[in-house]
NUDOKOL-417136 format. One record per residue (C-alpha): residue in one letter; y, x, z. Coordinates in steps of 0.5 Angstrom, whole numbers, plus 500, padded with zeros to 3 digits. Example, Ala and Ser with C-alpha at 12.3 -4.5 7.8 and 13.67 -1.06 7.14 Angstrom:
// NUDOKOL-417136
a491525516 s498527514 
END
This chain:
// NUDOKOL-417136
m629475568 i627481572 l622484568 r627484562 i632488566 a627493568 t626495561 a632499562 l629503567 l623505563 a625512562 l623513569 e616512567 i616519564 l614521571 a608518571 r605522565 g601526570 p600528577 a605534576 g611531579 a607530586 e608536590 e601538592 a596542589 q591539585 p583541584 p581545579 a577542573 v570541574 g564539569 a563539562 l568534557 p562529555 v567524552 e572529549 a566533546 q563527542 r570525538 p575528534 p581531537 a587526538 p592526533 d599530535 v603525531 p608521535 f608514536 s613509531 g619506535 r619501529 d612499530 l614498538 v619494536 e617490530 g609490531 v603492529 k598488525 a591488527 d586491522 e579490523 a576496519 a581501522 c580499529 r572499529 a573506526 d577509531 p573511537 r579510541 a580503540 v576496541 w576490537 v577484541 e578476539 v582472544 d583464543 r580465536 v585471534 p583478533 a586484537 c586492536 v587495543 r587503544 y585507550 f586514552 l580516556 s579523559 e573525563 a575532564 g574531572 g567528571 d563523568 r563517574 s561510572 d567507575 p574509571 v581509574 v585505569 f592505568 l597500565 r604502564 g610498564 a614494559 l617499554 a622496548 l629496551 s633490549 v640491545 p647488547 g648483542 g640481541 g634485538 w630491541 t629498541 a624504543 p626508549 a628515547 f622518550 y617514546 a618518540 a616524543 e609521546 t603522541 p595520542 a594527544 a599528549 l597521553 e590524553 r593530556 v596526561 a589522562 a586529563 s590531569 w589525573 s582525571 r582532575 v585529581 y580523581 g574527579 g572522574 p574518568 y581516567 i584511562 i591509560 l590502557 a595501551 r598494552 p599490546 g604492541 t604499544 y601506543 g597503537 s595497540 s596491535 g601486537 r609486538 e610488545 p617484546 a613478545 d607479548 r609483554 n608479561 s604473557 k598470559 r595472552 e596479554 f592478560 r587475556 i587481551 l587486556 g581483560 a577482553 a578490552 l576492559 d569488557 a569492551 i570499554 r565498559 a560496555 r561502550 h561507556 g556504560 f561503566 s559499572 a566498576 l573499575 h579501579 l586499576 a593501577 g599499574 w607500574 n612494574 s610489569 g603493568 g602492576 n602485575 l597485569 a593490574 m593485580 a592479576 l586482572 a583485579 l584477582 t580475576 r574480575 p568481580 d568488577 v574491580 r573495586 c581498587 v587496585 a594498586 a601495583 g607499584 s614496584 a611490581 p614483581 l607480584 a611473586 f614473579 k617466580 r620467586 q623474583 i626469578 g629464583 l632470587 g637471581 a639464581 k635463575 t631457573 l625458570 d624454563 p618450563 l616453557 d616460560 a613458566 r607456562 r607462558 l608468563 l603471568 d604470575 p599473579 l601469585 d598463581 l591466581 l590467588 a588460588 a582461584 l581468587 v574471584 p570474590 a568481589 r564486593 d568491597 r575490593 r581493596 a588492594 f595496595 v602493594 v606499593 g614499593 d620503596 p623498601 a630500598 d628498591 t634495587 v630491582 v624488585 a626485591 p621487597 s621480600 v617478593 l612484595 d612481602 a611474599 f605476595 v602480601 t602474605 e599469600 a594474598 q591475605 r591468606 a587467600 g582472603 l584478599 p584485603 v591487601 r595493604 r603494603 l604501602 d612503603 v614510599 t620513597 a622513590 t627519588 d630515583 s637512584 l634505583 k628506587 v623504582 a619510580 v613509584 a608509578 p605516581 h604513588 a600507585 i596511581 r594516587 a593510591 a588507586 i584514586 d584515593 c581508594 a576509588 r574516592 g572512598 q578514603 g581509608 d587505608 d591509613 e589516610 i591513603 a598510606 r599517609 t597521602 v602516598 a608516603 a608524603 i609524595 r615527593 l617527585 r621532582 p627530578 s626529571 a631529566 p635523564 d633519559 a639519555 a639527555 r632526551 k633526543 p633519540 d628517536 p630516529 d625511527 a627506532 r632501531 p635495533 a630490530 t633483530 p630481523 d623480524 t622480517 a622487514 k614487515 l612480514 a615480507 p609478502 p607483497 g611484490 p613489485 a615495488 g621500486 p628499485 a627496478 g622492481 g626486484 g621485489 p622480495 v627482500 p628479507 t634474508 p640477507 a644479513 g650474514 e648470508 a652463508 f651457505 s656453501 a659446502 k660445495 a653447493 l651442498 l655437495 e654438487 g647441488 l644448487 r640449480 a633452481 d632459478 e625462478 a627469478 d632469483 c627465487 r621470487 k626475489 h627472496 a621474501 f622467504 a622462498 v617458494 w617456487 v614449487 r613444481 p610437483 g610433477 g612439473 r619439475 p620446479 e625447485 c626453490 l625451497 r628456502 y625457509 y626462515 y620465518 s618469524 e612472527 a617475533 g612472538 g605474535 f601471530 r595466530 p593462524 e598456526 a605455525 l611451528 v615448522 l622445523 m626441519 q633438520 g636431518 d641429512 q647434511 v651430507 h655424510 a661420509 g667423510 p674420513 d676417506 g669414505 k667420500 a661425501 a662430505 a659436508 p658437516 e664441519 n660447521 y655447515 e658454513 k658457520 v650455520 t648462516 a642465515 d642469521 v643463525 l637460522 q633467523 a635468530 m633461532 v626462529 d625468532 r627465539 n622460538 a617464536 r617468542 l616462546 f610460542 g607466541 a605465534 p609463527 v615459527 l619457521 y625453519 l624449512 a630448508 r630441505 p631440498 g639441496 a640444503 q641451506 g639455500 s634450497 s635448490 g636441488 r642436490 e641433497 l644426495 e639425489 v633427492 r633425500 h628420502 t625420495 r618420494 r620427490 e622430496 l616428500 d612431494 l616438494 v616439502 g608438501 a608443496 a612448499 l608447506 d602449502 a605455499 i607457505 k600456508 d597460503 r602466503 h602467511 g594465512 l596459516 r591454518 t594449522 l601446522 h605443528 v611439524 v618437528 g623433524 q630431526 s633424523 g631424516 g627430517 g623426523 g622421517 i619426513 a614428519 a612421520 s610420513 l606427513 l601423518 p596420513 l598426507 r595432511 g589434514 d592440517 l597437522 g596439530 c602436533 v608432529 v614430533 s620425530 a626426534 s631420532 g627419526 d628414521 a621412521 s622405519 r627405513 r627398511 l629396518 l634401518 y637398512 r637391515 l640394521 r646397517 n647391512 g647385516 g640383516 r640384508 e633386505 p634392501 p634391493 p629393488 e632399486 w633402493 l625400494 r623404487 r627410489 n626411497 y620411501 d619408508 p615412513 a612406516 d608404510 a604410511 v601407518 p596403515 r593410511 i593414518 d586416520 p585414527 a580419528 r584425526 p586429532 v593429531 r598428536 p604424534 i610424539 f617420538 l623422541 v629417542 d636416545 r636408547 a644409545 d643412538 t649409534 q646413527 v639411527 p638406532 a631407536 a629400534 t627404527 t622408532 d620402536 d617399529 f613405527 v610406534 a608399534 r605399528 l601405531 a599402537 k597396533 r592400529 g590404536 i593410534 r594415540 h602417540 r607418545 l614415546 i619419550 e626417551 t631422553 t639423552 a642426546 w649430547 d653428541 d658423541 k653418536 r647420541 h643422535 g642429535 l635431538 f633437534 v633442540 q629437544 g624436539 v623443538 r621444545 a617438545 g613441539 l613448542 a610444549 c605440544 a603446540 l601450546 g596444549 e600441554 p599434556 d603428554 e607428561 t608435561 v611435554 a616429556 e618434562 v619439558 v624435553 r628432559 a629439562 t632441556 p638446558 r644444554 p647450550 e653452552 p658452546 a659460543 a666463544 p669464537 a667471535 r672475531 a669477524 d673483523 t667485518 p661482515 a657486520 k660484526 a660476524 a653477523 a652480529 a656475533 a652470530 r645473532 a648474539 a650467539 a643464537 g638469540 s639467547 r638459546 v635455541 a640454535 r642447533 p644446526 p649441525 a646434526 p646429520 
END
């Protein structure tokens, strides 16, 4: 998408650090420094590139003690937003607020890194920039730190360009206004920061002036110009200012400016024109300002946007603003590549380093460690079983030691907060792994050893970014690192008890309150069986699930009833229906392919009919699997779970499922070294919802 492409240009934003890049005399400083004088000096300690990439947790006590931060709560989730304010030029009651573009840079092969200039920036340096622009303005100037940047909580690669980021910044502006007694605001933004500035201006009556520089204000149209189709889940999550024009909030004397170079090679001028046309139809007084950027890509127009907002705030007319801004010429800036790299910044594909639960410290302590890179799972262990070892289990950051009925097991899971944290999580479970081979003997799936821990971690990272909250993949007993022997425990009441105990332990460890569970095939049977057992469920998705196992037995055995031994050993999810509370606010969703030859859709139909008989709300979605048996609906199930957990109505969930793009098979990667093999696995899985083997 274009905003991700634009991250490669962020070195150019160094030009927006102050008005020194504009070839014109600046007015001298005037007045006292009331805000600066009332608080301790800003620290001159560089920001951490690692924090930019991996994220910063919200700390209420530290945030409330920081005079340069506000503590806000959005969607019942708190956030700490930093801001850098100067009144060096005067103490008017209507500050100019600037929002920078995206910062983290994508890394070939997956992951993120910080731009080199980020390590040279400090709170003190940002306040010096704010002081420079405050003097130009003659009033307060604020650099507002977007989530995950410059000390604000959150994770920038996941939060940026999202509607949640927009709501967080809106709440922060409210808190800043209340703290300082500001009566009105003027906003400026560059690139994706321009999108945020414009979106805030359209929805707030207290914004008088707004200027967006090189901002894809008609975001979906920009995507379309790249011959890409916007995923319905991204469409739901991402912010598009054009969508907000239909609900334009009236404001007295509001003026808007769209700033860009007609030769811009990143944000198409036609996209800016489309927004201006629609905005004028909606009644927004908006002016297109054509300027000249001096960088090769013609996007470095942040100072132009800032100056437009300042001159608008000072009451200058549109024509005068246009002449002033068009005359700005920026002096060249040293290439970003020539700047000293940030030694603290690194590609951070494992979103695990800061999320590991506390444990014994020190080299001899044996504390929890993230999932080992490149860890593969043995087909022999899958078939023969894996012995539970408590000491080894507790060394894993993402493993829980549980003992329902007094018999312990170690269940592994793969967890990500790459999209941020809310006290809810999407839980994913695959189907049965062991199957009958050509000789009739038990066999592992052909690609079982290729679905490594890296692949599973990349999958949950990708989906956590879409969800904006934690996502975890729970390895069922005996599979993918969990102890036990799958053939002995699957479909049994003990497996159900183990899964329940593991979910309880994971909830306690990570501070979760609500779980949305997605299961494929045998995992779908577990998901359906949890409906009467847990009061913490939000959405439950069973994809090709064996939701009526006695019926499945009859279908596979010529209509014969299962023997008593089978009934004693196995549980039937359909037996759970009478115990489901119809008043419980859970959303059961079932996905089937009518041509499924492995678990016929009739088994789901039987379960759904029982729900209907009891008046329990549910949704059945028919779709198409891609495998020869028409059974594997794991990817579609994950998307259904995401859409449901994001609050989409049933019809939208069905639309998202049916619009699921079929993953392209990854090209075989040369694994010359374990590190290269791990990187290849991450690259293959990070760009799509990875698909573990269908049972």
